[in-house]
Phi, psi and omega in degrees: 000153182224159179299336179285344180292142172299151181265119173282114176262116180258142175250119173267101197294319190217326188066197180235348188265311183289152180226181185289342173293330178273326180206114184297342185278352184293126183280146176243313186271160176305320181298320178292322174301316179298316179297317179293322178296320178297315179299317180295316181296320180296333181266357174124004177287133176261339183223143180241121180262132190238128157251126182283151173226159170274171184297339177272002178094352181285150181297148179227144173236024183269142180304316186296326179286317176298320181295317181293319179294318179299315180298318180295320179291318180296330177285319186279328183218073192295341184273339189291154172281131178261132187230120181263146165284147167238008180283139181194157173244119177078018178246126185300147177303321182300324179291322178290322177294328183300318180283334171296315182295321183286325190253339177050060173295159179286329183226148173220133180285141184224113180289134192260011176176164179276158183192158160290136182230117189209165170229131183242136176258113176293325181295316182271348182053050177203160174282127175292318170204159174203143181204165169264120180266099188270122176221072183290160182302325181301319179288320178300316181295318179299319179290320177298319179296319178295317179297320178297317179298322186268356181073034181256133179282123176287141172247105188283112184268112186243114181267356180199169182296325177300327177292322176299317181296336180290344179292324186300308180295329177292324174295321179297330177280357180082018184262351178237103183250162177067213181268111180298146175245119190236134170259124173267112186254120182236146173103001173272128178296125188109341174249194184286135179295157182278107171207155180297322179295320178293322176298315180299321178297319177297315181297322180295339181260004180291154173300147180303133176082002182294146166270135181227155180223152178265138162236126175232139190262139177068203192286349172293350184307314190289323174298321181286327173301316179300318180295317180297318179298322180290332180272356177097011183269175170264176186219151172236133171225175180142171188290347172293324192260329187195136184262355194238148171280167184303331181277004179093355178286138177289136178296140176275344179193169172300330179301323178300318183289319178294320179300320178296316179297322178294317179298319179295320178300312181291327183294332179265007175087015177256169188242128174296135180286139167286164175305322179295317178294322178297318178299320179295317179297325183268355181073034179262163170246141183305133178087002176090000000 
């Protein structure tokens, strides 16, 4: 990747952890997902990352919920690339493959390794939550094989340098073809801390020719967006990852966060990618 490359700005619309008590803008219904996708696309997002929810806000891994959300987004923002999560705790691979098969997103995120996944409160001196996020190679391979069958581009989600290294043996097995697309995720407790030096180390370990994007969690996000833009990467922002603008104001919508990422991209002399340019960078064909 080079500084001259357009920047793919991805919007992670909702995630599964945050709720409306924390941020009123988080969408629950398909119609709300569509509205948020439209706002994000209007501000410069080329790709929309989806965790499905039910109308009460609880996480969903059901085909009907992914299908309804996908239809709403395609109606509201027909040009954007749709990207599904496949991350889950205690949900069978077959269930995750079922919504990929039914909806055929162009891209699907794939977690590249197991880890402790936690949030710690220094003020309370306790873990807010903690779990083991299990992503064994057997499950990674099953998901890669399903994505290859369905013509879906994997988005390799790497929470640490060891996860980046896991791409190589999968490539040797013939399961990673073309130009890999990798997310470098920093700032999750249990993964690599958010710093520019750590991001550079992850990028230095990527497979040759990979396209990469930054994900940074919480308010460290904006410093890390700046670092990623300077290193030639793409970026992801959205209400899944961070609820606040750089000045500490809570975002009123995903559009606020995408607008900030677009302004930062333009301020350093780089260009936000259109959906068509993003498809070309990722080796996709329009419509999947």
